[in-house]
C-alpha positions, 0 to 999 in steps of 0.5 A, spaced: 734 179 350 732 186 349 727 189 343 729 194 338 723 196 331 727 199 326 724 203 321 726 202 314 730 196 312 734 199 307 742 200 306 742 205 311 737 202 316 742 195 316 749 198 314 748 203 321 743 204 325 741 196 325 748 194 326 749 198 331 743 195 335 745 188 334 751 189 336 749 192 344 745 186 344 738 188 341 734 183 337 732 188 331 726 187 327 726 191 321 719 195 318 718 196 310 713 195 306 719 192 300 716 185 300 721 182 296 727 185 302 722 183 308 722 176 305 729 175 305 731 178 312 726 173 315 729 168 310 736 169 312 735 171 318 742 174 319 746 179 314 753 182 313 756 188 312 763 190 309 767 195 311 770 198 305 777 203 306 784 202 308 783 195 313 777 192 309 773 188 314 767 183 314 762 183 320 756 180 321 749 180 323 745 176 326 738 175 330 734 179 325 727 179 323 723 184 319 716 185 318 711 188 313 707 194 315 703 193 309 700 187 310 701 185 317 700 191 321 697 188 327 704 184 328 708 191 327 703 194 333 704 188 338 712 188 337 711 195 339 707 194 345 713 189 347 719 193 343 725 196 349 726 202 343 723 204 336 729 207 331 728 210 323 733 211 318 727 212 312 728 220 309 725 225 313 719 226 307 717 218 310 716 219 318 708 222 316 707 216 312 709 211 319 707 215 324 700 213 324 701 206 325 706 207 330 701 212 334 696 205 334 702 201 337 704 206 342 695 207 343 696 199 345 702 199 349 701 205 353 694 201 355 698 195 357 705 197 358 708 203 362 714 202 361 718 208 358 720 207 350 724 211 346 722 213 339 729 216 335 729 219 329 735 217 325 735 222 319 739 227 315 735 233 318 734 237 323 729 235 329 727 229 326 725 225 333 721 232 335 717 232 327 716 225 328 712 226 335 708 231 332 706 226 326 704 221 332 701 226 336 696 228 330 694 221 330 692 220 337 685 221 342 687 227 347 687 221 353 692 217 350 696 223 347 697 225 356 699 218 357 705 217 352 707 224 354 709 221 361 713 214 358 715 215 351 720 219 349 722 223 342 729 224 343 733 227 337 739 225 334 745 226 329 747 221 325 752 221 320 755 214 315 756 214 308 752 208 305 751 209 297 747 206 293 749 200 291 748 193 287 751 187 291 750 180 288 750 177 295 742 178 298 742 184 303 751 185 303 751 193 305 758 196 304 760 201 308 764 207 311 769 205 317 766 213 319 760 213 323 756 217 329 750 216 332 749 222 337 742 223 341 739 228 346 740 226 352 735 230 355 730 228 351 731 221 354 724 218 358 727 213 363 733 210 363 738 212 357 739 206 352 745 202 352 748 203 345 755 201 343 756 207 338 752 211 340 754 217 344 749 221 348 749 229 349 746 235 353 748 240 347 746 236 341 744 242 337 752 243 336 752 236 334 748 237 329 750 243 326 757 241 325 755 235 321 749 238 318 754 244 316 760 241 315 759 233 312 751 234 309 753 242 306 760 239 303 758 233 300 752 237 297 756 243 294 761 238 291 756 235 288 751 241 284 759 243 282 760 235 279 754 236 276 755 243 272 761 240 269 757 233 267 761 230 272 758 223 273 760 220 281 763 224 288 770 220 286 771 223 280 768 230 283 774 229 289 779 229 283 778 236 281 782 241 283 777 247 282 771 242 285 776 240 291 777 247 293 770 250 292 769 245 298 774 247 302 771 255 301 765 253 304 767 249 309 772 255 310 765 258 312 761 254 315 768 252 320 768 260 322 760 260 324 760 253 327 767 256 331 763 262 333 758 259 335 759 253 339 766 254 342 769 249 337 776 247 338 779 250 332 784 245 331 779 239 333 775 242 328 779 242 323 781 235 323 774 234 322 773 237 316 779 234 314 777 227 315 769 229 312 773 230 305 777 224 306 772 220 307 769 223 300 774 221 297 774 215 299 774 210 292 769 204 295 764 209 297 763 214 291 756 216 289 752 218 283 752 226 283 745 226 282 743 221 288 747 227 293 745 233 290 737 230 289 731 234 293 734 242 292 728 244 294 730 241 301 736 243 300 736 251 299 730 251 304 732 256 310 734 252 316 738 247 311 745 246 309 746 253 304 741 258 306 741 256 313 749 257 315 749 264 310 744 267 314 748 265 321 755 268 318 750 274 317 748 275 324 756 275 326 757 280 321 760 276 316 758 275 308 758 268 305 762 269 298 762 261 297 755 258 299 751 263 295 756 260 290 753 253 291 745 255 293 746 258 284 749 252 283 743 248 285 738 253 282 741 251 276 741 243 277 736 240 273 736 232 273 729 230 270 731 225 274 729 228 282 722 231 282 723 236 286 728 238 280 723 238 276 718 244 280 724 249 282 725 248 274 718 249 272 717 255 277 723 258 274 720 259 267 714 260 269 715 266 274 723 267 273 730 266 278 728 272 282 721 269 284 724 262 285 730 265 289 725 268 294 720 262 293 726 256 295 730 259 300 726 265 304 730 270 301 728 278 300 731 281 294 735 286 298 738 280 302 746 281 301 745 273 299 740 274 295 744 278 290 751 274 290 746 268 288 743 272 283 750 274 281 751 266 280 747 265 276 
């Protein structure tokens, strides 16, 4: 049986990537540092996925196990030696922490096994696998790096499935939406293309990454920041607010205009994608906490992420964004004390002023049209 290693045994790992790998005939070994979670997986050897929506369904995922990388590093290294694919769903900020262990496993693997292997970071970020590769390579010596380069691929990916924060009585149960999309850059695959049900290998991944990032992630963040300003606690309630929905649609009109011109997406097909995205956010079974969706404003406001990047690309196309700067302003007002990034931004604003904060976190100069629009909405 084919063997898959998946870093991150949380809801996304089990409810999305682990599920698709299992359906594709892989024995899935989850890697995590949560001892209770690892023990539950090893004790049960299976778990259930509940598809929630108009057509509910229960799917059992079996033939799974787990390794605690904090206490069983040798087992992880040996598993990497024998793996047919490695995936992650741990969060962009955690990639640097798992890289040294992956490097140790690959070092032992290439010394004994020249079979091609692909490592796919399934994160909400652009170029996640490339970033992970850089961290892994930093932990390799030059001789090993040359061997790894020949047989280990790090193809970038775009992933999309809403798996909200949840508490379930049934151990390991994960509730997910029906929609799922996993696209992998076919040009970066080393060796034979892995056979994964529900995963598309594409030659123009950047188009799919930006379509998802600037539709799903930009829209989700926009709704969350607007909702927070109104004191609304969850996305489901926010999607019943006409003003918030109108704000999100205005953002989608801008990102759609940019994407259609840049990548040549069919206008009607793309509009259907936007409408599907809106309907996903309205799914009453998947309502998420506004503060969870809005968390990480420092990353969300960075120049290459979901708010500033599409606005800058619109400017390059000769268009002036109006809706996106309103969301950036709302993000700068996100003062939830339970989010370290939000606290950092608020402290910076208090110490240095909003002008300095805008430039520091977005990279926008004071004479930028977008900078001025943010200020006007503060």
